[in-house]
C-alpha positions as CSV (number, residue, x, y, z in Angstrom):
1,M,54.4,83.0,115.6
2,N,57.1,84.4,118.0
3,I,55.2,83.8,121.4
4,P,58.0,85.1,123.4
5,L,58.0,88.4,121.5
6,I,54.2,88.8,122.0
7,I,54.5,88.1,125.7
8,S,57.2,90.7,125.9
9,K,55.1,93.4,124.2
10,R,52.4,92.5,126.6
11,Y,54.5,93.0,129.6
12,L,56.1,96.3,128.2
13,F,52.9,98.0,126.9
14,G,50.0,96.2,128.6
15,G,49.0,95.2,132.0
16,K,48.2,97.2,135.1
17,R,50.0,100.4,135.9
18,N,52.1,99.4,138.8
19,L,55.6,100.6,139.9
20,V,57.3,98.0,137.8
21,N,55.5,99.1,134.7
22,I,56.4,102.8,135.4
23,I,60.1,101.9,136.1
24,T,60.1,100.1,132.8
25,K,58.9,103.0,130.9
26,I,61.3,105.2,132.6
27,S,64.2,103.1,131.3
28,I,62.9,103.7,127.8
29,F,63.1,107.4,128.4
30,G,66.6,107.0,129.8
31,V,67.9,105.2,126.7
32,A,66.2,107.8,124.6
33,G,67.7,110.7,126.5
34,M,71.1,109.2,126.3
35,T,71.0,108.6,122.6
36,A,69.7,112.2,121.9
37,A,72.4,113.6,124.1
38,L,75.1,111.5,122.1
39,I,73.8,112.7,118.7
40,I,73.5,116.4,120.0
41,I,77.0,116.6,121.5
42,L,78.7,114.9,118.4
43,S,76.8,117.2,116.1
44,V,77.7,120.3,118.0
45,F,81.3,119.0,118.0
46,N,81.2,118.6,114.2
47,G,79.8,122.1,114.1
48,F,82.6,123.7,115.8
49,D,85.0,121.4,113.6
50,M,83.3,122.8,110.5
51,V,83.8,126.4,111.7
52,V,87.6,125.8,112.5
53,R,88.1,124.1,109.2
54,G,86.2,127.1,107.4
55,L,88.5,129.5,109.2
56,M,91.5,127.6,108.3
57,N,90.4,127.4,104.7
58,Q,90.2,131.2,104.5
59,V,93.9,131.5,105.2
60,D,95.4,128.3,104.3
61,P,96.4,127.7,100.6
62,D,95.0,124.7,98.6
63,L,98.6,123.5,98.2
64,K,101.8,124.6,99.8
65,I,105.4,123.8,98.2
66,E,108.2,123.6,100.6
67,S,111.9,122.6,100.1
68,I,113.0,119.4,102.0
69,R,116.7,120.2,102.1
70,G,116.6,123.7,103.2
71,K,114.6,126.5,104.9
72,T,114.4,128.5,101.7
73,F,114.8,128.1,98.0
74,L,115.0,130.1,94.8
75,V,111.9,130.3,92.6
76,D,114.2,129.8,89.6
77,S,115.0,126.3,91.0
78,I,111.3,125.2,90.4
79,Q,109.5,125.0,87.1
80,K,107.2,127.9,87.9
81,Q,105.7,128.3,84.4
82,Q,104.9,124.7,84.3
83,I,103.1,124.9,87.5
84,I,101.2,128.1,86.5
85,A,100.2,126.4,83.2
86,L,98.4,123.4,85.0
87,D,94.7,123.2,84.5
88,G,93.0,124.3,87.6
89,V,95.8,126.4,89.1
90,R,94.4,130.0,89.9
91,H,97.1,131.8,91.9
92,F,100.9,131.2,92.3
93,V,101.9,133.0,95.4
94,E,105.4,133.6,96.7
95,N,105.8,134.1,100.5
96,I,108.5,134.3,103.3
97,E,108.1,133.3,106.9
98,E,110.8,134.0,109.6
99,T,110.7,134.3,113.4
100,A,111.3,137.8,114.5
101,L,111.1,140.1,117.5
102,F,108.5,142.9,117.3
103,Q,108.5,145.9,119.4
104,Y,105.9,148.8,119.6
105,E,106.8,151.5,121.9
106,K,107.9,149.5,125.2
107,H,106.1,146.3,124.4
108,Q,107.7,143.2,122.8
109,N,106.7,140.0,121.4
110,I,108.2,137.2,119.4
111,S,106.2,136.1,116.4
112,V,106.5,135.2,112.7
113,L,107.3,137.8,110.1
114,K,105.3,136.9,106.9
115,G,106.2,138.5,103.5
116,V,103.6,138.1,100.8
117,D,103.4,139.4,97.2
118,S,100.6,141.4,95.5
119,N,98.6,138.2,94.6
120,Y,98.0,137.2,98.2
121,V,95.1,139.7,98.9
122,A,93.2,138.6,95.9
123,C,93.2,134.9,96.9
124,N,93.3,134.8,100.6
125,G,90.7,135.7,103.2
126,V,93.0,137.6,105.7
127,A,91.8,140.9,104.2
128,E,88.1,140.1,104.8
129,N,88.8,139.2,108.4
130,T,90.8,142.5,109.1
131,F,88.5,144.2,111.5
132,V,90.6,147.3,112.4
133,G,92.0,149.3,109.7
134,S,92.5,147.7,106.3
135,F,94.9,145.0,104.8
136,M,97.3,147.4,103.1
137,L,101.0,146.5,102.8
138,N,102.2,149.8,101.1
139,D,101.1,153.3,101.6
140,D,100.5,155.9,98.8
141,N,104.3,156.7,99.0
142,N,105.2,153.0,98.6
143,Q,106.3,152.8,102.2
144,P,106.0,149.4,103.8
145,M,103.1,148.8,106.2
146,C,102.0,145.7,108.2
147,V,99.0,143.9,109.2
148,I,99.1,142.3,112.7
149,G,97.2,139.3,114.3
150,S,94.8,140.5,117.1
151,D,96.5,138.5,119.7
152,I,99.9,140.0,118.9
153,A,98.2,143.5,118.7
154,G,96.8,143.1,122.0
155,K,100.1,142.1,123.6
156,L,102.0,144.9,121.9
157,Q,99.0,147.4,122.5
158,V,99.3,148.5,118.8
159,M,97.4,151.5,117.6
160,V,96.5,151.3,113.8
161,N,97.3,154.4,111.8
162,G,98.8,156.0,114.9
163,F,102.2,157.8,115.3
164,H,104.4,155.0,116.1
165,Y,106.1,152.3,113.9
166,L,106.4,148.7,114.6
167,Q,110.1,147.8,115.0
168,I,111.0,144.5,113.6
169,Y,114.3,142.8,114.5
170,V,115.7,139.6,113.0
171,P,119.1,138.0,113.3
172,I,121.7,138.8,110.9
173,R,122.1,135.8,108.4
174,N,125.4,133.9,108.3
175,E,126.9,135.9,111.2
176,R,128.3,134.7,114.5
177,I,126.2,135.4,117.6
178,S,127.3,138.7,119.1
179,L,126.2,140.3,122.5
180,V,125.9,143.6,120.8
181,P,122.4,143.8,119.5
182,E,123.5,146.2,116.7
183,E,125.9,143.5,115.5
184,A,123.5,140.6,115.9
185,F,120.2,141.9,114.4
186,H,118.9,143.6,111.4
187,R,116.3,146.2,112.3
188,S,113.5,147.8,110.2
189,M,110.2,149.5,110.8
190,A,106.8,149.4,109.3
191,M,103.6,151.4,110.2
192,P,100.5,149.2,111.4
193,S,97.7,149.4,108.8
194,G,95.5,146.7,110.1
195,I,94.5,144.0,112.7
196,F,93.0,140.8,111.6
197,H,91.1,138.0,113.6
198,I,90.8,134.6,112.2
199,H,91.8,131.9,114.7
200,Q,94.1,132.0,117.7
201,D,96.8,130.1,116.0
202,Y,97.0,132.7,113.3
203,D,96.1,135.7,115.6
204,S,99.2,135.0,117.8
205,K,101.5,134.0,115.1
206,F,101.6,136.2,111.7
207,V,102.5,139.7,111.0
208,Y,102.1,140.4,107.3
209,V,104.5,142.7,105.4
210,P,105.4,143.3,101.7
211,I,107.7,140.3,100.4
212,N,110.3,142.8,99.1
213,F,110.5,144.5,102.6
214,A,111.0,141.0,104.2
215,R,113.6,140.1,101.6
216,E,115.6,143.2,102.2
217,L,115.3,142.8,106.0
218,L,116.3,139.2,106.1
219,N,119.1,139.6,103.4
220,Y,117.4,137.2,101.0
221,A,118.1,137.0,97.3
222,P,115.4,138.9,95.0
223,N,113.8,135.6,94.2
224,E,114.4,133.7,97.5
225,V,111.2,132.3,99.2
226,S,110.2,130.2,102.1
227,S,107.3,128.4,100.3
228,I,105.1,128.6,97.4
229,E,101.4,128.8,97.9
230,I,99.0,127.3,95.1
231,Y,95.4,128.3,95.0
232,C,93.1,126.3,92.8
233,N,89.9,127.0,91.0
234,D,86.7,126.0,92.9
235,N,85.9,122.9,90.8
236,A,89.5,121.7,90.4
237,Q,90.7,118.2,91.4
238,Q,93.4,119.4,94.0
239,D,94.7,115.8,94.5
240,N,95.5,115.4,90.8
241,I,97.1,119.0,90.7
242,A,99.3,118.0,93.6
243,S,100.4,114.8,92.0
244,K,101.3,116.7,88.8
245,I,103.2,119.1,90.8
246,R,105.1,116.4,92.7
247,T,106.1,115.0,89.4
248,I,107.3,118.3,88.1
249,L,109.4,119.2,91.2
250,G,110.7,115.8,91.9
251,D,112.0,114.7,95.4
252,N,113.5,117.8,96.7
253,F,110.1,119.5,97.4
254,T,107.0,118.7,99.5
255,V,103.5,119.5,98.2
256,K,101.1,119.7,101.1
257,D,97.3,119.9,101.1
258,R,95.2,121.8,103.6
259,Y,95.0,118.7,105.8
260,Q,98.7,118.1,105.9
261,Q,99.4,121.8,106.5
262,Q,97.4,121.6,109.7
263,D,98.1,117.9,110.5
264,L,98.5,118.3,114.2
265,L,95.3,120.4,114.7
266,Y,93.2,118.0,112.8
267,K,94.6,114.8,114.6
268,I,93.8,116.8,117.9
269,M,90.4,117.5,116.9
270,K,89.8,113.8,115.8
271,S,91.2,112.4,119.1
272,E,88.8,114.9,121.2
273,K,85.9,113.7,119.3
274,L,86.9,110.0,119.9
275,S,87.5,111.0,123.6
276,I,84.0,112.6,123.8
277,F,82.4,109.5,122.2
278,V,84.2,107.1,124.5
279,M,83.2,109.0,127.6
280,L,79.6,109.2,126.5
281,M,79.8,105.5,125.9
282,F,81.0,104.9,129.5
283,I,78.2,107.0,130.8
284,F,75.6,105.0,128.9
285,I,77.2,101.7,130.2
286,I,76.4,103.0,133.7
287,A,73.0,104.2,132.7
288,S,72.4,100.8,131.2
289,F,72.0,99.6,134.7
290,N,68.5,101.2,134.5
291,I,67.5,98.4,132.0
292,I,69.1,95.7,134.2
293,G,67.3,96.9,137.3
294,A,63.9,97.4,135.3
295,L,64.3,93.8,133.9
296,T,65.1,92.4,137.3
297,M,62.1,94.0,138.9
298,L,60.0,92.8,136.1
299,I,61.2,89.2,136.5
300,I,60.4,89.3,140.3
301,D,57.0,90.8,139.4
302,K,56.2,88.2,136.9
303,K,57.4,85.3,139.1
304,G,53.9,83.8,139.0
305,D,53.8,84.0,135.2
306,I,57.2,82.2,135.1
307,E,55.8,79.3,137.2
308,T,52.6,79.1,135.2
309,L,54.6,79.0,131.9
310,S,57.0,76.4,133.4
311,H,54.1,74.1,134.4
312,L,52.7,74.4,130.9
313,G,56.1,73.0,129.4
314,A,58.1,76.1,128.7
315,D,61.7,75.7,129.3
316,N,64.3,78.2,130.6
317,N,65.4,79.4,127.2
318,F,61.8,80.1,126.3
319,I,61.2,82.1,129.5
320,R,64.7,83.9,129.1
321,K,63.6,85.1,125.6
322,I,60.6,86.7,126.9
323,F,62.8,89.1,129.2
324,V,65.6,89.5,126.8
325,N,63.1,90.6,124.1
326,T,61.6,93.1,126.7
327,G,65.0,94.5,127.1
328,R,65.7,94.6,123.5
329,L,62.3,96.5,122.8
330,I,63.3,99.0,125.6
331,T,66.5,99.6,123.8
332,I,65.3,99.9,120.3
333,I,62.3,102.1,121.1
334,G,64.5,104.3,123.3
335,S,67.3,104.5,120.9
336,V,65.2,105.3,117.8
337,S,63.0,107.8,119.6
338,G,66.1,109.5,121.0
339,M,67.7,109.6,117.7
340,I,64.7,111.2,116.0
341,F,64.5,113.7,119.0
342,G,68.2,114.5,118.9
343,I,68.1,115.1,115.1
344,V,65.0,117.3,115.5
345,L,66.6,119.4,118.1
346,C,69.8,119.6,116.1
347,L,68.0,120.9,112.9
348,I,66.0,123.5,115.0
349,Q,69.4,124.8,116.3
350,K,70.9,124.6,112.8
351,H,68.2,126.6,111.1
352,F,67.1,129.0,113.9
353,G,70.1,129.3,116.3
354,V,67.9,129.0,119.4
355,I,70.9,128.7,121.9
356,E,73.2,131.6,121.3
357,F,76.7,132.7,122.5
358,P,76.9,135.7,124.8
359,E,77.2,138.8,122.7
360,G,80.7,139.4,121.4
361,S,82.2,136.2,122.8
362,F,82.7,134.4,119.5
363,I,82.8,134.8,115.9
364,I,79.5,133.2,115.3
365,D,76.1,134.0,117.0
366,S,75.0,130.6,118.1
367,Y,76.2,127.0,118.7
368,P,77.1,125.5,115.3
369,V,75.5,122.1,114.4
370,D,76.5,119.6,111.7
371,I,74.7,116.4,111.5
372,R,76.6,113.6,110.0
373,Y,75.1,110.5,108.9
374,W,78.1,108.2,110.0
375,D,77.8,109.7,113.6
376,I,74.1,108.7,113.8
377,V,74.9,105.2,112.5
378,V,77.7,104.6,115.0
379,S,75.9,106.2,117.8
380,L,72.7,104.1,117.3
381,A,74.7,100.8,116.8
382,A,76.7,101.4,120.1
383,V,73.6,102.2,122.2
384,I,71.7,99.2,120.8
385,L,74.7,96.9,121.4
386,I,75.2,97.9,124.9
387,G,71.4,97.8,125.5
388,F,71.3,94.3,124.1
389,V,74.1,93.1,126.4
390,A,72.4,94.7,129.4
391,S,69.2,92.9,128.6
392,I,70.9,89.5,128.7
393,I,72.5,89.8,132.1
394,P,69.2,89.6,134.4
395,A,67.6,87.0,132.0
396,R,70.4,84.6,132.6
397,R,69.5,84.2,136.3
398,I,66.1,82.9,135.5
399,K,65.7,79.1,136.6
């Protein structure tokens, strides 16, 4: 029979309703509130992470092939047919990326010109996110058109299907720098056909044009590309496909998965989540003084009981266990109830979207939530650990 635990339960749940008992129960609500807040905040952060990854997955290819030794390469230099024939490969897309100066009437902006082939629309989500006009790269007369990111379109004040062309300037390849613009830049024009909105990184970066138009403007060879984008079937093992492509290409090319393509962004998101968790832990450490204070007042209130137990033969360790167990009960009850409360609130928000964004301020209507098992385990373990340590501090002063 664990007598100290029985006495701890009596102190926590029984006895008269005095100020000390009320403060002790308030400390339980404090632990519960902090645990619930921790789970809710991490789940909302996971929700935003899920939204961003979903947006990235709409435009980032499953795999991307780039040259190690140069900015561009010839498609003939890789075993194209072997890659296309791999089990699980759905689309093989050639594209060109080059920094260019864009001018629309009197407005200018430097962004990335991206030339894509006809397969791009079928396997990429940019067309689905074109909210003004349409994703059309050639008109009925086969004249080049362009699709612009919303941030770039805002800076240039572009009018879709208007009367003005988007002028594109790129440095002349393999030429010395000249102070005369006509001698330093190639210039061409394309009519804006659509404006897309995906994510700020894309909206402020890309202007899509036909790949043949980009090759002609940049003076590239007919089969010269900046990269190859590989799109896989839904159930394909992308790691296995990437490994096979690396074996086919050798050491002169890199094959990046979606995480590696946005390596910096995902690292920033992970570091932000870790920072949030650490800050919340510091807040809980400060909040754990409620447990210390509640136990200290309980020790003072039960001074007579301590003397009685001492006269009956209880040593200091026995008496300390009573109050340590009381602190542990406060921590366990508060953390478990807070965990349940936090999960319930997250599920309500996830399924019903109770808390919404202001209308038109974001691409989704309500705050996203993604409950992850590992976050719950780590949060619960951290709260219990801090609570247990806080329970020991006041008990050590008992003599």
